[in-house]
Structure formats: structure tokens, C-alpha cells
TORKOL-4160 file (C-alpha; in steps of 0.2 Angstrom, whole numbers, padded with zeros to 4 digits, m for minus):
282
<pt num="1" X="0649" Y="m0050" Z="m0357"/>
<pt num="2" X="0657" Y="m0059" Z="m0344"/>
<pt num="3" X="0662" Y="m0078" Z="m0340"/>
<pt num="4" X="0654" Y="m0078" Z="m0319"/>
<pt num="5" X="0667" Y="m0085" Z="m0307"/>
<pt num="6" X="0669" Y="m0097" Z="m0295"/>
<pt num="7" X="0686" Y="m0096" Z="m0290"/>
<pt num="8" X="0689" Y="m0093" Z="m0270"/>
<pt num="9" X="0695" Y="m0075" Z="m0261"/>
<pt num="10" X="0714" Y="m0069" Z="m0259"/>
<pt num="11" X="0710" Y="m0075" Z="m0242"/>
<pt num="12" X="0699" Y="m0089" Z="m0242"/>
<pt num="13" X="0716" Y="m0097" Z="m0250"/>
<pt num="14" X="0729" Y="m0091" Z="m0238"/>
<pt num="15" X="0721" Y="m0099" Z="m0228"/>
<pt num="16" X="0719" Y="m0116" Z="m0236"/>
<pt num="17" X="0738" Y="m0114" Z="m0241"/>
<pt num="18" X="0740" Y="m0110" Z="m0222"/>
<pt num="19" X="0731" Y="m0129" Z="m0219"/>
<pt num="20" X="0742" Y="m0140" Z="m0229"/>
<pt num="21" X="0758" Y="m0130" Z="m0224"/>
<pt num="22" X="0761" Y="m0119" Z="m0210"/>
<pt num="23" X="0778" Y="m0109" Z="m0208"/>
<pt num="24" X="0776" Y="m0097" Z="m0224"/>
<pt num="25" X="0781" Y="m0083" Z="m0231"/>
<pt num="26" X="0773" Y="m0067" Z="m0235"/>
<pt num="27" X="0780" Y="m0069" Z="m0254"/>
<pt num="28" X="0778" Y="m0089" Z="m0255"/>
<pt num="29" X="0762" Y="m0090" Z="m0251"/>
<pt num="30" X="0760" Y="m0075" Z="m0267"/>
<pt num="31" X="0771" Y="m0085" Z="m0273"/>
<pt num="32" X="0757" Y="m0099" Z="m0271"/>
<pt num="33" X="0741" Y="m0091" Z="m0270"/>
<pt num="34" X="0744" Y="m0084" Z="m0288"/>
<pt num="35" X="0747" Y="m0095" Z="m0295"/>
<pt num="36" X="0729" Y="m0100" Z="m0301"/>
<pt num="37" X="0719" Y="m0087" Z="m0312"/>
<pt num="38" X="0722" Y="m0074" Z="m0305"/>
<pt num="39" X="0740" Y="m0065" Z="m0298"/>
<pt num="40" X="0740" Y="m0054" Z="m0281"/>
<pt num="41" X="0750" Y="m0040" Z="m0277"/>
<pt num="42" X="0761" Y="m0041" Z="m0260"/>
<pt num="43" X="0749" Y="m0025" Z="m0257"/>
<pt num="44" X="0737" Y="m0036" Z="m0255"/>
<pt num="45" X="0745" Y="m0051" Z="m0247"/>
<pt num="46" X="0748" Y="m0043" Z="m0234"/>
<pt num="47" X="0733" Y="m0035" Z="m0230"/>
<pt num="48" X="0725" Y="m0051" Z="m0228"/>
<pt num="49" X="0739" Y="m0059" Z="m0218"/>
<pt num="50" X="0737" Y="m0041" Z="m0208"/>
<pt num="51" X="0717" Y="m0045" Z="m0203"/>
<pt num="52" X="0723" Y="m0060" Z="m0200"/>
<pt num="53" X="0735" Y="m0058" Z="m0186"/>
<pt num="54" X="0720" Y="m0048" Z="m0181"/>
<pt num="55" X="0707" Y="m0055" Z="m0178"/>
<pt num="56" X="0716" Y="m0072" Z="m0169"/>
<pt num="57" X="0718" Y="m0085" Z="m0185"/>
<pt num="58" X="0736" Y="m0083" Z="m0189"/>
<pt num="59" X="0751" Y="m0080" Z="m0179"/>
<pt num="60" X="0768" Y="m0076" Z="m0187"/>
<pt num="61" X="0787" Y="m0078" Z="m0181"/>
<pt num="62" X="0800" Y="m0072" Z="m0188"/>
<pt num="63" X="0793" Y="m0068" Z="m0208"/>
<pt num="64" X="0785" Y="m0083" Z="m0206"/>
<pt num="65" X="0766" Y="m0087" Z="m0204"/>
<pt num="66" X="0753" Y="m0101" Z="m0199"/>
<pt num="67" X="0737" Y="m0102" Z="m0193"/>
<pt num="68" X="0733" Y="m0102" Z="m0173"/>
<pt num="69" X="0729" Y="m0116" Z="m0163"/>
<pt num="70" X="0718" Y="m0107" Z="m0154"/>
<pt num="71" X="0709" Y="m0104" Z="m0169"/>
<pt num="72" X="0713" Y="m0124" Z="m0177"/>
<pt num="73" X="0705" Y="m0129" Z="m0161"/>
<pt num="74" X="0690" Y="m0120" Z="m0159"/>
<pt num="75" X="0688" Y="m0124" Z="m0176"/>
<pt num="76" X="0688" Y="m0140" Z="m0172"/>
<pt num="77" X="0677" Y="m0139" Z="m0160"/>
<pt num="78" X="0662" Y="m0129" Z="m0169"/>
<pt num="79" X="0667" Y="m0143" Z="m0181"/>
<pt num="80" X="0662" Y="m0156" Z="m0168"/>
<pt num="81" X="0647" Y="m0150" Z="m0163"/>
<pt num="82" X="0642" Y="m0148" Z="m0185"/>
<pt num="83" X="0642" Y="m0166" Z="m0186"/>
<pt num="84" X="0636" Y="m0171" Z="m0174"/>
<pt num="85" X="0617" Y="m0160" Z="m0178"/>
<pt num="86" X="0620" Y="m0160" Z="m0194"/>
<pt num="87" X="0625" Y="m0177" Z="m0201"/>
<pt num="88" X="0614" Y="m0188" Z="m0186"/>
<pt num="89" X="0605" Y="m0199" Z="m0195"/>
<pt num="90" X="0592" Y="m0189" Z="m0182"/>
<pt num="91" X="0594" Y="m0174" Z="m0195"/>
<pt num="92" X="0596" Y="m0182" Z="m0211"/>
<pt num="93" X="0580" Y="m0193" Z="m0206"/>
<pt num="94" X="0569" Y="m0178" Z="m0209"/>
<pt num="95" X="0577" Y="m0175" Z="m0228"/>
<pt num="96" X="0574" Y="m0195" Z="m0236"/>
<pt num="97" X="0556" Y="m0201" Z="m0238"/>
<pt num="98" X="0555" Y="m0219" Z="m0228"/>
<pt num="99" X="0555" Y="m0237" Z="m0243"/>
<pt num="100" X="0543" Y="m0231" Z="m0257"/>
<pt num="101" X="0535" Y="m0215" Z="m0249"/>
<pt num="102" X="0539" Y="m0198" Z="m0254"/>
<pt num="103" X="0542" Y="m0181" Z="m0249"/>
<pt num="104" X="0537" Y="m0163" Z="m0258"/>
<pt num="105" X="0542" Y="m0145" Z="m0254"/>
<pt num="106" X="0538" Y="m0128" Z="m0268"/>
<pt num="107" X="0547" Y="m0115" Z="m0274"/>
<pt num="108" X="0544" Y="m0097" Z="m0280"/>
<pt num="109" X="0563" Y="m0092" Z="m0280"/>
<pt num="110" X="0580" Y="m0104" Z="m0289"/>
<pt num="111" X="0594" Y="m0098" Z="m0279"/>
<pt num="112" X="0580" Y="m0104" Z="m0264"/>
<pt num="113" X="0576" Y="m0119" Z="m0274"/>
<pt num="114" X="0597" Y="m0122" Z="m0278"/>
<pt num="115" X="0601" Y="m0122" Z="m0260"/>
<pt num="116" X="0589" Y="m0133" Z="m0255"/>
<pt num="117" X="0592" Y="m0145" Z="m0273"/>
<pt num="118" X="0610" Y="m0146" Z="m0264"/>
<pt num="119" X="0606" Y="m0149" Z="m0245"/>
<pt num="120" X="0598" Y="m0167" Z="m0249"/>
<pt num="121" X="0609" Y="m0170" Z="m0263"/>
<pt num="122" X="0624" Y="m0171" Z="m0248"/>
<pt num="123" X="0609" Y="m0177" Z="m0236"/>
<pt num="124" X="0607" Y="m0191" Z="m0251"/>
<pt num="125" X="0627" Y="m0194" Z="m0250"/>
<pt num="126" X="0626" Y="m0197" Z="m0230"/>
<pt num="127" X="0610" Y="m0208" Z="m0231"/>
<pt num="128" X="0618" Y="m0219" Z="m0246"/>
<pt num="129" X="0630" Y="m0232" Z="m0248"/>
<pt num="130" X="0629" Y="m0227" Z="m0267"/>
<pt num="131" X="0645" Y="m0226" Z="m0277"/>
<pt num="132" X="0641" Y="m0217" Z="m0291"/>
<pt num="133" X="0626" Y="m0205" Z="m0293"/>
<pt num="134" X="0619" Y="m0201" Z="m0313"/>
<pt num="135" X="0608" Y="m0181" Z="m0316"/>
<pt num="136" X="0602" Y="m0180" Z="m0330"/>
<pt num="137" X="0601" Y="m0156" Z="m0329"/>
<pt num="138" X="0594" Y="m0149" Z="m0344"/>
<pt num="139" X="0602" Y="m0132" Z="m0343"/>
<pt num="140" X="0615" Y="m0129" Z="m0329"/>
<pt num="141" X="0607" Y="m0112" Z="m0328"/>
<pt num="142" X="0613" Y="m0115" Z="m0306"/>
<pt num="143" X="0630" Y="m0113" Z="m0313"/>
<pt num="144" X="0626" Y="m0091" Z="m0317"/>
<pt num="145" X="0622" Y="m0091" Z="m0298"/>
<pt num="146" X="0638" Y="m0084" Z="m0290"/>
<pt num="147" X="0637" Y="m0085" Z="m0269"/>
<pt num="148" X="0649" Y="m0099" Z="m0268"/>
<pt num="149" X="0636" Y="m0110" Z="m0264"/>
<pt num="150" X="0640" Y="m0122" Z="m0281"/>
<pt num="151" X="0659" Y="m0125" Z="m0278"/>
<pt num="152" X="0656" Y="m0126" Z="m0259"/>
<pt num="153" X="0645" Y="m0144" Z="m0266"/>
<pt num="154" X="0654" Y="m0150" Z="m0280"/>
<pt num="155" X="0672" Y="m0147" Z="m0264"/>
<pt num="156" X="0659" Y="m0163" Z="m0256"/>
<pt num="157" X="0657" Y="m0171" Z="m0269"/>
<pt num="158" X="0676" Y="m0172" Z="m0270"/>
<pt num="159" X="0675" Y="m0176" Z="m0253"/>
<pt num="160" X="0664" Y="m0190" Z="m0251"/>
<pt num="161" X="0671" Y="m0203" Z="m0264"/>
<pt num="162" X="0659" Y="m0205" Z="m0274"/>
<pt num="163" X="0657" Y="m0204" Z="m0292"/>
<pt num="164" X="0647" Y="m0193" Z="m0303"/>
<pt num="165" X="0640" Y="m0196" Z="m0318"/>
<pt num="166" X="0629" Y="m0178" Z="m0326"/>
<pt num="167" X="0620" Y="m0179" Z="m0342"/>
<pt num="168" X="0617" Y="m0161" Z="m0347"/>
<pt num="169" X="0608" Y="m0155" Z="m0362"/>
<pt num="170" X="0619" Y="m0141" Z="m0374"/>
<pt num="171" X="0624" Y="m0124" Z="m0361"/>
<pt num="172" X="0631" Y="m0115" Z="m0379"/>
<pt num="173" X="0645" Y="m0100" Z="m0369"/>
<pt num="174" X="0640" Y="m0108" Z="m0351"/>
<pt num="175" X="0649" Y="m0129" Z="m0354"/>
<pt num="176" X="0666" Y="m0119" Z="m0347"/>
<pt num="177" X="0659" Y="m0113" Z="m0331"/>
<pt num="178" X="0650" Y="m0129" Z="m0331"/>
<pt num="179" X="0670" Y="m0138" Z="m0335"/>
<pt num="180" X="0676" Y="m0130" Z="m0322"/>
<pt num="181" X="0665" Y="m0133" Z="m0307"/>
<pt num="182" X="0663" Y="m0152" Z="m0313"/>
<pt num="183" X="0682" Y="m0153" Z="m0314"/>
<pt num="184" X="0686" Y="m0165" Z="m0301"/>
<pt num="185" X="0691" Y="m0181" Z="m0307"/>
<pt num="186" X="0675" Y="m0191" Z="m0299"/>
<pt num="187" X="0666" Y="m0179" Z="m0309"/>
<pt num="188" X="0660" Y="m0186" Z="m0326"/>
<pt num="189" X="0652" Y="m0177" Z="m0339"/>
<pt num="190" X="0642" Y="m0176" Z="m0355"/>
<pt num="191" X="0635" Y="m0161" Z="m0367"/>
<pt num="192" X="0631" Y="m0175" Z="m0382"/>
<pt num="193" X="0611" Y="m0179" Z="m0383"/>
<pt num="194" X="0608" Y="m0191" Z="m0368"/>
<pt num="195" X="0592" Y="m0203" Z="m0367"/>
<pt num="196" X="0583" Y="m0191" Z="m0354"/>
<pt num="197" X="0584" Y="m0177" Z="m0366"/>
<pt num="198" X="0565" Y="m0174" Z="m0369"/>
<pt num="199" X="0564" Y="m0170" Z="m0348"/>
<pt num="200" X="0562" Y="m0153" Z="m0353"/>
<pt num="201" X="0555" Y="m0147" Z="m0339"/>
<pt num="202" X="0565" Y="m0159" Z="m0324"/>
<pt num="203" X="0580" Y="m0161" Z="m0319"/>
<pt num="204" X="0584" Y="m0177" Z="m0311"/>
<pt num="205" X="0597" Y="m0186" Z="m0297"/>
<pt num="206" X="0598" Y="m0204" Z="m0296"/>
<pt num="207" X="0605" Y="m0211" Z="m0276"/>
<pt num="208" X="0603" Y="m0226" Z="m0272"/>
<pt num="209" X="0586" Y="m0231" Z="m0273"/>
<pt num="210" X="0580" Y="m0214" Z="m0268"/>
<pt num="211" X="0576" Y="m0202" Z="m0284"/>
<pt num="212" X="0577" Y="m0184" Z="m0284"/>
<pt num="213" X="0570" Y="m0173" Z="m0297"/>
<pt num="214" X="0566" Y="m0154" Z="m0298"/>
<pt num="215" X="0550" Y="m0148" Z="m0310"/>
<pt num="216" X="0552" Y="m0130" Z="m0316"/>
<pt num="217" X="0533" Y="m0123" Z="m0321"/>
<pt num="218" X="0529" Y="m0125" Z="m0340"/>
<pt num="219" X="0531" Y="m0106" Z="m0336"/>
<pt num="220" X="0548" Y="m0107" Z="m0329"/>
<pt num="221" X="0554" Y="m0118" Z="m0337"/>
<pt num="222" X="0550" Y="m0107" Z="m0357"/>
<pt num="223" X="0561" Y="m0093" Z="m0348"/>
<pt num="224" X="0577" Y="m0106" Z="m0342"/>
<pt num="225" X="0572" Y="m0111" Z="m0362"/>
<pt num="226" X="0574" Y="m0096" Z="m0370"/>
<pt num="227" X="0590" Y="m0089" Z="m0358"/>
<pt num="228" X="0599" Y="m0109" Z="m0364"/>
<pt num="229" X="0596" Y="m0101" Z="m0385"/>
<pt num="230" X="0603" Y="m0085" Z="m0383"/>
<pt num="231" X="0617" Y="m0093" Z="m0375"/>
<pt num="232" X="0618" Y="m0107" Z="m0384"/>
<pt num="233" X="0622" Y="m0092" Z="m0398"/>
<pt num="234" X="0634" Y="m0081" Z="m0390"/>
<pt num="235" X="0654" Y="m0084" Z="m0387"/>
<pt num="236" X="0648" Y="m0076" Z="m0366"/>
<pt num="237" X="0633" Y="m0073" Z="m0352"/>
<pt num="238" X="0631" Y="m0056" Z="m0350"/>
<pt num="239" X="0628" Y="m0058" Z="m0333"/>
<pt num="240" X="0617" Y="m0046" Z="m0326"/>
<pt num="241" X="0603" Y="m0048" Z="m0339"/>
<pt num="242" X="0603" Y="m0072" Z="m0334"/>
<pt num="243" X="0606" Y="m0071" Z="m0316"/>
<pt num="244" X="0590" Y="m0058" Z="m0317"/>
<pt num="245" X="0578" Y="m0070" Z="m0326"/>
<pt num="246" X="0585" Y="m0083" Z="m0312"/>
<pt num="247" X="0580" Y="m0071" Z="m0299"/>
<pt num="248" X="0562" Y="m0069" Z="m0308"/>
<pt num="249" X="0549" Y="m0077" Z="m0298"/>
<pt num="250" X="0544" Y="m0094" Z="m0303"/>
<pt num="251" X="0537" Y="m0111" Z="m0296"/>
<pt num="252" X="0548" Y="m0126" Z="m0297"/>
<pt num="253" X="0543" Y="m0142" Z="m0286"/>
<pt num="254" X="0555" Y="m0152" Z="m0277"/>
<pt num="255" X="0551" Y="m0170" Z="m0272"/>
<pt num="256" X="0562" Y="m0185" Z="m0265"/>
<pt num="257" X="0557" Y="m0204" Z="m0262"/>
<pt num="258" X="0562" Y="m0220" Z="m0260"/>
<pt num="259" X="0554" Y="m0232" Z="m0276"/>
<pt num="260" X="0567" Y="m0244" Z="m0281"/>
<pt num="261" X="0558" Y="m0249" Z="m0298"/>
<pt num="262" X="0560" Y="m0229" Z="m0304"/>
<pt num="263" X="0576" Y="m0227" Z="m0297"/>
<pt num="264" X="0581" Y="m0242" Z="m0309"/>
<pt num="265" X="0574" Y="m0237" Z="m0322"/>
<pt num="266" X="0583" Y="m0222" Z="m0324"/>
<pt num="267" X="0600" Y="m0227" Z="m0319"/>
<pt num="268" X="0599" Y="m0241" Z="m0334"/>
<pt num="269" X="0598" Y="m0230" Z="m0346"/>
<pt num="270" X="0610" Y="m0217" Z="m0340"/>
<pt num="271" X="0622" Y="m0236" Z="m0334"/>
<pt num="272" X="0622" Y="m0239" Z="m0355"/>
<pt num="273" X="0627" Y="m0218" Z="m0359"/>
<pt num="274" X="0641" Y="m0218" Z="m0352"/>
<pt num="275" X="0649" Y="m0235" Z="m0355"/>
<pt num="276" X="0643" Y="m0245" Z="m0336"/>
<pt num="277" X="0640" Y="m0260" Z="m0334"/>
<pt num="278" X="0623" Y="m0263" Z="m0325"/>
<pt num="279" X="0631" Y="m0271" Z="m0310"/>
<pt num="280" X="0643" Y="m0259" Z="m0308"/>
<pt num="281" X="0633" Y="m0247" Z="m0297"/>
<pt num="282" X="0629" Y="m0265" Z="m0284"/>
């Protein structure tokens, strides 16, 4: 019995530390890396640093380590190419419908659905100027997925500068995991009974004039409902068993539409629920 982890690997931690500050000793890196939930041994840190040195990602001067400028330059060039391609209106436009239009996709696997759902959310952040994003999530099953996708998504949310208001249904033993995922100051969450609680099969994001809806077919919704009914009575997550539910074949429909009236109708009760003036989104 365990709670799934979204903690980054030691290599990711070391890279982030060196990205923020060069000329760090191995011991200093170990101390800083161990300030999180995990404690790392000198041997583990040296193993990672050795791998980074041999791959040309890091350089060493005496006892101090820094990132390789050649690698940083290569990374910047690569990032620039990606940005031009994927943050262009040409690509984002293929994912967002025109005014009063709708686009629909169907999935037979919740994990694949979640990946595309995340893609659409980030496309909406790029394609709109909405400062506040409102969501209704009856069951946060995606918090069980451990492939790092959710952590990357929430890092992107943090960097976007937008504020996210999310109303969750009761999540039992999964609530600590959800709270950790949504821990940035620009993410406001609630597990109290929200205004859209009757929509048990539909997950909704309202971003400006866009409404993104993920709808589970009745059989799939019953499986998720049963999983969370169990989680509400347990103190921890049986990861293997619960991931098996997510890997089952299912029917999920993802719809995105640009509909100003529908977006306003869904956003208004969520604004009231979170104590916002309706003019805050304007």
C-alpha cells in the first residue's frame, strides 16, 4: 500500500540545481538535493555527476561542477526550434476550433486520453489571454499516473502566470497526491461540494471562451466511481490495483468548443464558488 510519487529523479534534481547556480561541489549538491522528501548518499550523487560528465552535460573544475556551455547552447538551439514549431499559431490552430465550432476526439485508454487532454490545455493557454482557468474534476484519476506527465503539466501551469481554480469531488486517500500536484500558489483547489457536482461523468475546463470537456462512457464512469468509492474508505492507495483500473479498455470522448455563452454559463457558478467577482475574468 503506498501513495504514488511525483518526485523527480536525482539526475533531474542535479540538473535543476546546476541550472540555477554553477560551481557547486558534490557535497553541496547532495545537501541541496536532500532538502526535499528524499535523502541522497554521496555515492548516489557522484554516480549521477559521473554520468553527466561522461555524456558532456556537465564539466568539473577542481571539486566544483557546472553545466557544459556547449550542452547549454545545444539545448537552447533545440528549445528554440521546438518553440517555433509547437508554439506557432499554425500548430496551435490545429487543436482549437473556430468561434461557435466544435472538435471531437475519441479514446479507448485513459492514459492516452490524459496525454492529449494535457496537450489541449496547454494549447488553450497559448491560444487565449484568459487569466483565470476554471475546472471541474469529479475524480482525479490522472493523479495515479506516474510517468511524469502530470508534474510537467503543472510546471507549465506555474510558468504560464495564470491562476487555476479547480473544484474536485471527494478523493479520499488520493487527496494528498492531488494537493502535492496542485501545490503552486497560482493553483487554488477545493474538495468541498462544488456547483457542478452532479456532472459525475464529465470533466470540464473553461479557458476564456473555450470549453474543454472529457466525458466517460457509463461503463467507464462506473469503474472510476467504484475506484474512488474504495479510496474514500482507505488510508492509502493500492497502486497496482488502481492502475489496473486505469489501463482497462474504456470509451472516452474529448470535446473542445469555442462558445462564449456556454463558457460564461459554466464559469459563473465556479467564480461564485471560489469567491471571485464575475468581472475578474474580463
